Legacy VTK file of the C-alpha trace (Angstrom):
# vtk DataFile Version 3.0
C-alpha trace
ASCII
DATASET POLYDATA
POINTS 672 float
-5.372 -18.868 -35.451
-2.662 -18.782 -38.121
1.013 -19.207 -37.308
1.618 -15.716 -35.955
3.698 -17.175 -33.119
6.318 -18.620 -35.455
6.315 -15.681 -37.779
5.383 -12.394 -36.123
5.630 -9.691 -38.805
5.490 -6.910 -36.210
8.375 -7.915 -33.922
10.172 -4.712 -34.985
7.546 -2.729 -33.049
8.900 -4.281 -29.827
12.061 -2.164 -30.255
10.920 0.419 -27.707
12.998 3.366 -28.936
13.955 2.066 -32.388
13.891 4.744 -35.080
11.507 2.835 -37.335
9.149 1.950 -34.466
9.046 5.532 -33.157
8.377 6.879 -36.650
5.405 4.481 -36.850
4.237 5.663 -33.401
4.468 9.318 -34.470
2.283 8.584 -37.536
-0.359 6.802 -35.448
-0.323 9.569 -32.808
-0.865 12.168 -35.527
-3.856 10.203 -36.910
-5.400 9.934 -33.446
-4.808 13.631 -32.742
-6.393 14.503 -36.093
-9.406 12.387 -35.275
-9.902 13.044 -31.534
-7.855 16.050 -30.389
-9.281 18.030 -33.330
-12.843 17.290 -32.152
-14.492 20.571 -31.055
-15.362 19.033 -27.663
-11.787 17.903 -26.929
-10.078 21.109 -25.766
-12.848 22.244 -23.388
-13.096 18.722 -21.909
-9.332 18.489 -21.399
-9.416 21.902 -19.702
-12.187 20.769 -17.306
-10.304 17.563 -16.472
-7.037 19.425 -15.947
-8.902 21.742 -13.560
-9.990 18.750 -11.445
-6.504 17.219 -11.377
-4.829 20.533 -10.507
-7.508 21.743 -8.050
-5.876 23.462 -5.077
-8.773 22.448 -2.797
-8.142 18.706 -3.134
-7.491 16.922 0.160
-3.718 16.716 0.731
-3.456 13.174 2.128
-0.585 12.719 4.534
1.675 10.167 6.182
2.609 10.754 9.809
6.300 10.484 10.608
6.991 11.614 14.178
5.529 15.085 14.818
5.103 15.884 11.115
2.503 15.049 8.486
4.147 14.530 5.071
2.490 15.046 1.689
3.479 14.989 -1.969
1.575 17.607 -3.980
1.089 18.448 -7.647
-0.969 21.287 -9.090
-0.865 23.820 -11.950
2.038 25.690 -10.330
3.896 22.494 -9.351
3.693 20.257 -12.404
6.226 17.692 -11.140
5.333 18.329 -7.535
6.695 19.223 -4.108
7.455 17.009 -1.134
6.418 18.887 1.992
5.380 18.534 5.607
3.386 20.325 8.291
2.104 19.863 11.853
-1.323 18.505 12.835
-2.160 21.922 14.283
-1.435 23.572 10.914
-3.112 20.746 8.974
-6.401 21.436 10.757
-6.498 24.892 9.112
-8.101 25.553 5.740
-4.759 26.812 4.422
-1.968 25.078 6.357
1.572 26.428 6.249
3.633 23.782 4.489
7.363 23.361 4.855
8.684 22.381 1.401
11.449 19.777 1.612
12.066 19.127 -2.083
10.777 20.902 -5.196
10.816 18.439 -8.104
10.194 21.109 -10.745
13.280 23.018 -9.595
15.320 19.802 -9.472
14.152 18.725 -12.944
15.055 22.113 -14.374
18.452 22.235 -12.665
19.378 18.734 -13.870
17.613 18.712 -17.229
15.729 15.502 -16.333
11.956 14.820 -16.354
11.954 13.587 -12.757
8.812 11.854 -11.467
8.423 11.271 -7.711
8.465 7.632 -6.627
8.411 8.058 -2.866
10.823 8.297 0.049
11.939 5.880 2.746
12.347 7.955 5.906
14.440 6.376 8.659
12.451 5.307 11.725
12.245 6.128 14.530
14.433 9.281 14.189
12.907 10.624 10.938
16.173 12.417 10.130
17.255 10.901 6.799
15.384 9.803 3.685
16.143 7.589 0.708
14.405 9.397 -2.143
13.359 7.504 -5.280
13.169 9.435 -8.559
11.980 7.981 -11.845
12.950 9.295 -15.257
9.655 10.221 -16.889
7.593 7.704 -14.909
9.299 4.329 -15.429
9.505 1.668 -12.702
13.320 1.959 -12.670
14.507 4.689 -10.297
17.598 6.495 -9.103
18.035 6.605 -5.319
19.577 9.496 -3.388
19.973 10.082 0.322
18.377 13.276 1.624
18.948 15.103 4.921
15.627 16.344 6.342
17.342 18.905 8.597
19.439 20.615 5.903
16.912 19.963 3.035
19.845 18.805 0.912
20.893 15.603 -0.800
23.716 14.103 1.264
26.975 14.832 -0.555
28.695 11.429 -0.109
25.507 9.674 0.939
23.803 6.539 -0.334
23.302 7.025 -4.068
22.374 4.558 -6.806
22.029 4.844 -10.591
18.818 3.932 -12.433
17.562 0.385 -11.746
14.558 -1.455 -10.325
16.116 -1.028 -6.882
14.889 -2.156 -3.461
16.455 -0.268 -0.562
15.604 0.335 3.095
17.229 1.591 6.296
18.827 -0.687 8.885
20.389 2.138 10.923
21.766 5.640 10.259
24.805 4.234 8.438
23.528 0.966 6.949
20.905 -0.112 4.417
19.595 -3.320 2.887
19.900 -2.972 -0.867
19.100 -5.016 -3.962
19.926 -3.428 -7.309
21.541 -3.941 -10.712
25.232 -4.548 -10.020
25.901 -6.286 -13.317
25.452 -9.831 -14.702
23.682 -12.228 -12.324
22.366 -9.510 -9.994
18.837 -9.430 -11.488
16.222 -12.160 -11.934
14.684 -13.119 -15.287
11.862 -10.670 -14.419
14.376 -7.815 -14.123
14.101 -7.332 -10.344
16.902 -7.543 -7.728
18.135 -11.065 -7.053
20.507 -10.217 -4.212
20.184 -8.531 -0.833
23.286 -6.785 0.470
24.054 -5.017 3.731
25.707 -1.776 2.596
27.641 0.433 5.025
27.994 4.167 4.514
31.260 5.202 2.858
32.076 1.756 1.443
31.798 0.677 -2.218
28.558 -1.152 -3.053
30.605 -3.913 -4.706
32.101 -4.752 -1.291
28.754 -4.767 0.547
28.096 -8.044 2.367
25.804 -10.462 0.502
23.091 -11.471 2.992
20.732 -13.418 0.728
20.356 -14.498 -2.868
17.250 -15.646 -4.750
17.225 -17.955 -7.771
17.519 -16.629 -11.321
13.969 -17.838 -12.070
12.488 -16.264 -8.899
10.773 -12.890 -9.268
12.840 -10.940 -6.716
14.672 -10.875 -3.392
14.177 -8.393 -0.563
15.559 -7.393 2.830
13.722 -5.572 5.619
14.741 -4.157 8.972
11.896 -3.839 11.483
12.819 -0.833 13.629
9.889 -1.083 16.078
11.465 -0.089 19.432
12.005 -3.215 21.526
11.240 -5.519 18.582
14.114 -4.727 16.195
14.529 -7.629 13.747
15.911 -8.275 10.262
14.124 -10.285 7.588
15.029 -11.386 4.078
12.946 -13.214 1.539
12.272 -14.055 -2.049
9.223 -14.020 -4.286
9.141 -17.419 -6.011
6.460 -16.138 -8.386
3.761 -13.477 -8.202
1.870 -15.297 -5.416
4.387 -17.547 -3.657
7.194 -16.386 -1.433
9.337 -17.347 1.526
10.494 -15.198 4.437
13.477 -15.759 6.726
14.295 -14.177 10.048
17.981 -13.192 10.150
19.399 -14.220 13.505
21.910 -11.820 15.121
24.673 -14.243 14.080
23.589 -13.962 10.448
22.031 -17.434 10.085
18.583 -17.643 8.521
15.447 -19.153 10.079
12.661 -19.876 7.602
9.233 -18.647 8.734
7.403 -21.917 8.211
4.100 -20.843 6.629
2.643 -21.969 3.267
4.406 -20.439 0.251
1.201 -18.722 -0.897
0.508 -17.117 2.511
1.472 -13.548 3.384
3.348 -13.356 6.687
5.028 -10.571 8.656
6.063 -9.809 12.227
4.395 -7.088 14.281
5.720 -6.652 17.816
5.163 -10.005 19.544
2.888 -11.297 16.781
3.462 -13.192 13.580
0.533 -12.213 11.318
-0.470 -14.553 8.481
-3.013 -14.083 5.657
-4.027 -17.405 4.093
-4.416 -17.967 0.347
-5.107 -21.688 0.843
-6.368 -23.852 3.736
-3.890 -24.368 6.589
-4.054 -25.640 10.184
-7.778 -26.267 9.750
-8.392 -22.611 8.833
-9.980 -21.733 5.465
-8.503 -19.747 2.573
-8.803 -15.999 3.168
-8.421 -16.177 6.963
-6.250 -13.793 8.990
-4.276 -15.482 11.769
-1.929 -14.308 14.513
0.679 -16.338 16.406
3.111 -15.494 19.157
6.295 -14.899 17.105
8.738 -16.594 19.517
6.378 -19.486 20.240
5.869 -20.023 16.487
9.626 -20.239 15.893
9.768 -22.746 18.756
7.208 -24.929 16.965
3.850 -23.820 18.398
1.192 -23.759 15.656
-1.794 -22.542 17.690
-3.374 -19.683 15.750
-5.427 -16.819 17.122
-8.084 -16.393 14.421
-8.606 -12.703 13.654
-10.851 -13.126 10.611
-12.666 -16.014 8.903
-14.321 -15.320 5.538
-17.739 -16.528 4.434
-19.319 -16.789 0.986
-20.036 -13.070 0.795
-17.333 -11.561 3.013
-13.611 -11.189 2.348
-10.689 -9.475 4.020
-9.861 -6.161 2.313
-6.962 -5.029 4.485
-5.797 -4.257 8.000
-3.736 -1.644 9.822
-2.171 -1.507 13.282
-2.354 1.303 15.771
-0.271 1.166 18.957
-2.772 -1.071 20.823
-5.312 -2.215 18.254
-5.784 -3.823 14.859
-8.161 -2.085 12.424
-9.758 -4.673 10.142
-11.280 -3.745 6.771
-13.608 -6.331 5.256
-15.780 -6.389 2.137
-19.298 -7.787 2.218
-20.616 -7.931 -1.357
-17.984 -5.276 -2.184
-19.182 -2.913 0.571
-16.695 -1.969 3.300
-17.066 -2.799 6.995
-14.509 -1.712 9.580
-13.887 -3.384 12.939
-11.412 -2.739 15.737
-9.727 -5.784 17.271
-7.968 -5.518 20.608
-5.724 -8.207 22.128
-7.177 -9.028 25.557
-4.734 -9.288 28.493
-5.659 -12.907 29.208
-5.430 -13.985 25.551
-7.991 -13.783 22.751
-9.222 -10.622 21.069
-12.226 -8.374 21.508
-13.885 -6.767 18.460
-16.279 -3.902 17.815
-17.288 -1.824 14.779
-15.295 1.377 14.277
-17.855 3.860 12.940
-21.226 3.863 11.201
-20.134 3.366 7.612
-22.643 4.297 4.867
-23.724 1.548 2.422
-22.040 1.258 -0.996
-19.403 3.711 0.131
-15.651 3.578 0.158
-14.020 3.709 3.560
-10.305 3.365 3.955
-7.774 3.757 6.710
-5.367 6.289 5.206
-2.753 6.312 7.956
-1.943 5.140 11.476
1.102 5.553 13.721
1.611 2.047 15.130
4.781 2.814 17.129
3.277 5.650 19.113
-0.506 6.072 19.355
-4.016 4.869 18.548
-4.573 7.740 16.114
-6.052 6.907 12.719
-6.971 8.868 9.598
-10.080 7.599 7.816
-11.298 8.578 4.348
-15.007 8.201 3.555
-16.367 8.704 0.036
-18.726 7.152 -2.490
-19.432 7.121 -6.209
-21.440 10.350 -5.853
-19.941 11.603 -2.604
-16.595 13.413 -2.536
-14.096 12.515 0.162
-14.256 13.470 3.816
-11.100 12.915 5.865
-11.640 12.086 9.536
-9.067 11.784 12.290
-9.798 9.797 15.400
-8.319 7.958 18.322
-9.613 4.490 19.014
-11.719 4.770 22.140
-11.584 8.567 21.859
-13.071 11.411 19.833
-13.157 11.829 16.068
-12.902 15.078 14.126
-13.533 15.977 10.489
-10.252 17.333 9.152
-10.976 17.965 5.478
-13.903 17.816 3.079
-13.292 17.828 -0.677
-15.786 19.867 -2.702
-18.004 18.138 -5.261
-16.287 18.011 -8.658
-19.323 17.173 -10.775
-23.079 17.634 -10.546
-24.722 14.458 -9.146
-28.292 15.708 -9.725
-30.509 12.939 -11.082
-27.823 10.273 -10.598
-28.098 7.194 -8.386
-25.922 4.214 -7.434
-27.219 0.661 -7.617
-25.655 -2.752 -7.194
-26.834 -5.663 -9.307
-25.723 -9.245 -9.899
-25.291 -10.874 -13.300
-25.246 -14.646 -13.765
-22.119 -15.861 -15.531
-22.004 -18.796 -17.920
-21.218 -21.320 -15.151
-23.932 -19.941 -12.830
-21.667 -17.720 -10.695
-23.263 -14.494 -9.379
-21.120 -11.525 -10.408
-21.717 -8.187 -8.654
-21.523 -4.872 -10.470
-22.165 -1.221 -9.639
-24.221 1.091 -11.874
-23.775 4.860 -11.488
-26.103 6.938 -13.642
-29.606 8.289 -14.284
-32.838 6.363 -13.672
-33.123 4.287 -16.841
-36.792 3.553 -16.176
-37.275 7.249 -16.964
-34.498 7.991 -19.483
-34.450 4.667 -21.331
-31.221 2.982 -22.465
-28.264 5.319 -23.033
-24.479 5.574 -23.489
-22.793 3.370 -20.888
-19.155 2.676 -20.060
-18.328 -0.693 -18.485
-15.016 -0.951 -16.631
-13.239 -4.066 -15.344
-9.892 -5.542 -14.293
-10.223 -9.136 -13.091
-6.717 -10.219 -12.139
-3.995 -10.450 -9.493
-6.558 -10.478 -6.654
-7.174 -6.719 -7.120
-10.613 -5.586 -5.891
-12.554 -2.755 -7.551
-14.342 -0.942 -4.728
-16.510 2.224 -4.711
-14.624 5.501 -5.146
-15.322 9.113 -6.107
-14.144 9.501 -9.713
-13.998 13.212 -10.506
-12.642 12.673 -14.025
-15.335 10.121 -14.925
-17.923 12.369 -13.279
-17.046 15.363 -15.437
-16.203 13.552 -18.647
-19.023 11.003 -18.658
-21.690 11.162 -15.932
-22.370 14.889 -16.346
-22.791 14.345 -20.089
-25.645 11.887 -19.470
-23.520 8.731 -19.544
-23.794 5.756 -17.184
-20.686 4.245 -15.585
-20.526 0.580 -14.549
-17.864 -1.315 -12.585
-17.843 -5.111 -12.914
-16.445 -7.113 -9.960
-15.442 -10.125 -12.041
-13.438 -13.193 -11.017
-9.679 -12.826 -11.039
-10.128 -9.936 -8.601
-10.146 -10.183 -4.802
-13.697 -9.015 -4.083
-14.608 -12.354 -2.476
-11.119 -13.308 -1.323
-8.428 -15.618 -2.745
-10.908 -18.170 -4.169
-12.486 -15.465 -6.369
-9.024 -14.752 -7.768
-7.972 -18.366 -8.174
-11.164 -19.226 -10.073
-9.791 -17.317 -13.103
-6.098 -18.249 -12.999
-4.079 -19.602 -15.927
-6.246 -21.897 -18.108
-9.345 -20.663 -16.223
-8.812 -17.030 -17.297
-11.840 -17.186 -19.663
-14.062 -17.282 -16.510
-13.173 -13.589 -16.021
-14.045 -12.854 -19.653
-17.380 -14.701 -19.327
-18.192 -12.726 -16.161
-17.584 -9.403 -17.911
-19.656 -10.445 -20.934
-22.462 -11.555 -18.571
-22.509 -8.083 -16.994
-22.645 -6.501 -20.480
-25.645 -8.704 -21.392
-27.339 -7.994 -18.052
-27.052 -4.226 -18.640
-28.870 -4.618 -21.967
-31.507 -6.921 -20.428
-32.161 -4.335 -17.674
-32.663 -1.570 -20.224
-29.616 0.385 -19.065
-28.016 0.398 -22.524
-27.866 -1.310 -25.934
-24.872 -3.031 -27.559
-24.463 -0.034 -29.897
-24.247 2.409 -26.965
-22.183 0.203 -24.609
-18.458 0.900 -24.365
-15.812 -0.996 -22.394
-12.497 0.142 -20.923
-9.654 -1.417 -18.959
-5.924 -1.058 -18.420
-2.914 -3.363 -18.003
-4.408 -6.786 -17.119
-7.737 -5.021 -17.792
-6.320 -4.270 -21.253
-6.050 -8.030 -21.810
-9.713 -8.192 -20.757
-10.530 -5.562 -23.409
-8.635 -7.583 -26.024
-10.743 -10.589 -25.030
-13.969 -8.576 -25.391
-12.889 -7.404 -28.842
-12.015 -10.878 -30.114
-14.583 -13.019 -28.240
-17.638 -10.781 -27.768
-17.400 -7.988 -30.392
-21.184 -7.971 -30.876
-21.732 -6.799 -27.265
-19.951 -3.440 -27.598
-20.096 -0.223 -29.595
-16.508 0.846 -28.721
-13.538 -0.471 -26.716
-10.600 1.301 -25.035
-7.516 -0.652 -23.879
-4.874 1.220 -21.867
-1.270 -0.025 -21.394
-2.658 -3.442 -22.378
-1.232 -6.938 -22.362
-2.194 -8.463 -25.745
0.472 -10.918 -26.961
0.185 -13.811 -24.517
2.880 -15.901 -26.248
5.696 -13.388 -25.668
4.642 -11.428 -22.556
7.206 -13.320 -20.432
10.077 -12.132 -22.647
9.175 -8.460 -22.376
10.211 -6.305 -19.389
8.564 -7.459 -16.121
6.450 -10.056 -17.934
8.167 -13.135 -16.510
6.812 -12.181 -13.076
3.223 -12.845 -14.262
3.676 -16.483 -15.295
1.890 -17.578 -12.094
-1.176 -15.572 -13.154
-1.368 -16.605 -16.818
0.896 -19.615 -17.438
4.273 -20.095 -19.116
4.429 -19.737 -22.925
7.623 -21.856 -22.953
5.751 -24.760 -21.338
4.054 -26.970 -23.921
1.224 -27.648 -21.470
0.423 -23.912 -21.088
0.929 -22.666 -24.649
-2.443 -23.904 -26.000
-4.514 -21.948 -23.443
-2.247 -18.889 -23.791
-2.801 -18.878 -27.564
-6.499 -19.300 -26.825
-6.582 -16.163 -24.616
-4.066 -14.113 -26.655
-6.056 -11.315 -28.351
-3.195 -10.555 -30.752
-3.464 -14.076 -32.149
-7.264 -14.129 -32.336
-7.652 -11.126 -34.634
-9.341 -12.073 -37.924
-10.010 -10.232 -41.156
-13.658 -11.115 -41.696
-15.013 -10.647 -38.170
-16.751 -7.299 -37.519
-15.102 -5.488 -34.573
-16.260 -2.342 -32.788
-13.920 0.682 -33.083
-10.902 0.392 -30.763
-8.626 2.919 -29.078
-5.291 1.476 -27.876
-3.228 3.623 -25.483
0.268 2.998 -24.148
3.484 4.748 -23.062
7.006 4.563 -24.484
8.280 4.777 -20.894
6.153 1.895 -19.578
8.848 -0.462 -18.295
6.314 -2.896 -16.802
3.873 -3.767 -19.620
5.822 -3.375 -22.868
4.369 -0.844 -25.376
4.949 -3.500 -28.047
1.682 -5.192 -27.004
-0.468 -2.226 -28.030
1.720 -1.330 -31.016
1.584 -4.806 -32.555
-2.167 -5.195 -32.009
-2.795 -1.789 -33.639
-0.632 -2.751 -36.624
-2.409 -6.087 -36.987
-5.885 -4.478 -36.783
-4.859 -1.931 -39.443
-3.517 -4.665 -41.701
-6.816 -6.561 -41.394
-8.770 -3.409 -42.256
-10.409 -2.798 -38.858
-11.086 0.624 -37.293
-8.354 1.322 -34.724
-6.823 4.422 -33.180
-3.523 4.296 -31.320
-1.992 6.799 -28.914
1.409 6.370 -27.279
2.461 8.878 -24.678
6.214 9.418 -24.873
6.467 9.595 -21.063
4.495 8.417 -18.090
5.518 4.849 -17.310
2.876 2.207 -16.512
0.524 4.888 -15.166
0.439 6.181 -18.737
1.002 9.773 -17.587
3.833 11.469 -15.693
1.972 14.687 -14.854
-1.529 16.179 -14.794
-1.213 17.610 -18.312
-0.583 14.129 -19.779
-3.277 12.577 -17.573
-5.883 15.134 -18.687
-4.868 14.690 -22.330
-5.175 10.884 -22.172
-8.564 11.000 -20.425
-9.904 13.579 -22.869
-8.830 11.388 -25.815
-10.576 8.379 -24.300
-13.862 10.117 -23.451
-13.959 11.968 -26.779
-13.535 8.621 -28.543
-16.324 7.037 -26.460
-18.711 9.969 -26.927
-18.222 9.917 -30.709
-19.015 6.216 -30.988
-21.642 5.708 -28.284
-23.621 8.929 -27.908
LINES 1 673
672 0 1 2 3 4 5 6 7 8 9 10 11 12 13 14 15 16 17 18 19 20 21 22 23 24 25 26 27 28 29 30 31 32 33 34 35 36 37 38 39 40 41 42 43 44 45 46 47 48 49 50 51 52 53 54 55 56 57 58 59 60 61 62 63 64 65 66 67 68 69 70 71 72 73 74 75 76 77 78 79 80 81 82 83 84 85 86 87 88 89 90 91 92 93 94 95 96 97 98 99 100 101 102 103 104 105 106 107 108 109 110 111 112 113 114 115 116 117 118 119 120 121 122 123 124 125 126 127 128 129 130 131 132 133 134 135 136 137 138 139 140 141 142 143 144 145 146 147 148 149 150 151 152 153 154 155 156 157 158 159 160 161 162 163 164 165 166 167 168 169 170 171 172 173 174 175 176 177 178 179 180 181 182 183 184 185 186 187 188 189 190 191 192 193 194 195 196 197 198 199 200 201 202 203 204 205 206 207 208 209 210 211 212 213 214 215 216 217 218 219 220 221 222 223 224 225 226 227 228 229 230 231 232 233 234 235 236 237 238 239 240 241 242 243 244 245 246 247 248 249 250 251 252 253 254 255 256 257 258 259 260 261 262 263 264 265 266 267 268 269 270 271 272 273 274 275 276 277 278 279 280 281 282 283 284 285 286 287 288 289 290 291 292 293 294 295 296 297 298 299 300 301 302 303 304 305 306 307 308 309 310 311 312 313 314 315 316 317 318 319 320 321 322 323 324 325 326 327 328 329 330 331 332 333 334 335 336 337 338 339 340 341 342 343 344 345 346 347 348 349 350 351 352 353 354 355 356 357 358 359 360 361 362 363 364 365 366 367 368 369 370 371 372 373 374 375 376 377 378 379 380 381 382 383 384 385 386 387 388 389 390 391 392 393 394 395 396 397 398 399 400 401 402 403 404 405 406 407 408 409 410 411 412 413 414 415 416 417 418 419 420 421 422 423 424 425 426 427 428 429 430 431 432 433 434 435 436 437 438 439 440 441 442 443 444 445 446 447 448 449 450 451 452 453 454 455 456 457 458 459 460 461 462 463 464 465 466 467 468 469 470 471 472 473 474 475 476 477 478 479 480 481 482 483 484 485 486 487 488 489 490 491 492 493 494 495 496 497 498 499 500 501 502 503 504 505 506 507 508 509 510 511 512 513 514 515 516 517 518 519 520 521 522 523 524 525 526 527 528 529 530 531 532 533 534 535 536 537 538 539 540 541 542 543 544 545 546 547 548 549 550 551 552 553 554 555 556 557 558 559 560 561 562 563 564 565 566 567 568 569 570 571 572 573 574 575 576 577 578 579 580 581 582 583 584 585 586 587 588 589 590 591 592 593 594 595 596 597 598 599 600 601 602 603 604 605 606 607 608 609 610 611 612 613 614 615 616 617 618 619 620 621 622 623 624 625 626 627 628 629 630 631 632 633 634 635 636 637 638 639 640 641 642 643 644 645 646 647 648 649 650 651 652 653 654 655 656 657 658 659 660 661 662 663 664 665 666 667 668 669 670 671
């Protein structure tokens, strides 16, 4: 291992905008451009990817707010994008008339700032005012400005906050809950708001009433006003770590009542219900269950749950959404979506029935509902080889097809299969293979993708960029549903937490070996890619299983597991990985830290490390230091750092197309 922890020669690369560090970045970027961007295939590929990202016939997904459907849209003519709205009647047309509320390109030009849209909180139920969040070049920190939807103007003396990792939401037309950086003591160790204040229009923020305060070592604090007519309530809470939290109802007199559920459960109020998702066993109900209680009865001590969903070995809860009278339940059975409609029966209990015939191995998601008003829902159906269709329906009523996206790549000769690999400890790990029939073509270039953390599930989707850049060129694309994710519920995630993280690595390696055994690929033609926590996974593949891969790409990766908690938002992930300052955790963190496992005399496949100077979540120092260390040890490594883009790695379609073209050019050169 060496003593890299005590004496890290590359600490200077953690200085995000330091002159020396940026000079080093510029040199590496130039090398990578010379190697990849100069490739004759690069420019035409980038152009084809840009075309997909900018396509004017994409489906403009919307959010209903009152009579209007809102959409944020980027294309070749609107690089930074426009926030706009239309009516359902217009939306049904092939070319709806859109009412543009805010043009980000015009704003960016007028103010000389690279603004990136980060969403808007529109006040319910009047939909008259918005709190707009703008990020400088894609970072998580945002400025907040109040916007009047009638005048299409920022409100002159309205709510306005400078750049910070702010949380803000409406209470009424003149009051908000806010947590932001107001100086020393106002942020947690993770850099998120520690305080919740009730801020009245026209008063200084410094004088806003403090409603709630989290601990310095907590991840964050939050405040929320539920404006559902007839059920108006205020809540505050704190995230103790990434997975544990507590929620309090704020009584009208300002006193707090703790919602007494387990710290690792997710709980919220919806009309008369308290809805709870379990991450551990409680009240005789297993981990992964969805429960409902009568809110008032629960506060009075009644702990009788109505069980809305119970998982089994192969089925997990994927999500749920309310309409006015129903609950739409999304579940995953072996990573394939099922959708049911649950309806509270007048005499107690719930009835359930399937929503629509959902095709196998497809992706079905509820895009939007309008729970205050109607039983309308918008449903998106797609698949690995099937571009999206957007349906609108009313539960118990008719459905209509609103939009159909055109195919973006040629699926001829391609098929989708699901297989299961057996991991080192005997666990069955599902994975999807999208590509040609290998019985006919024989083994070929294959890209294996994974994430495996934070209970995030990788489900089927239509990937136009992958389709054009890889599948159309004869490549095979594979998605591994490894532990650490949420594909089989909370237990699947918890199996790879902290010291058990290597389970996720073993699962991914098992899929790689299974692909070779099935004749899909060979180690020399198998590439792997992942980002963020998936970048840590890539670092693990490089240092633990280098013989399985012909090339590896790690995007905005986490690679130094002894210092992650000191960098940016890193402290918030201690619950996932462990605490480097705790003597009990440090040994396993060193063991899984790719930066510390790099050796001179071990053969590694070629690596491409990609990050962003403006990533204020996963520090660019991780990728920088690993690239420097690999270079020092004499290993083949390319490094590309986008100057903008935040944790997404790209702030606009031009950057996104450039990054993807670099990655696929790199993979083609090494695997094809």
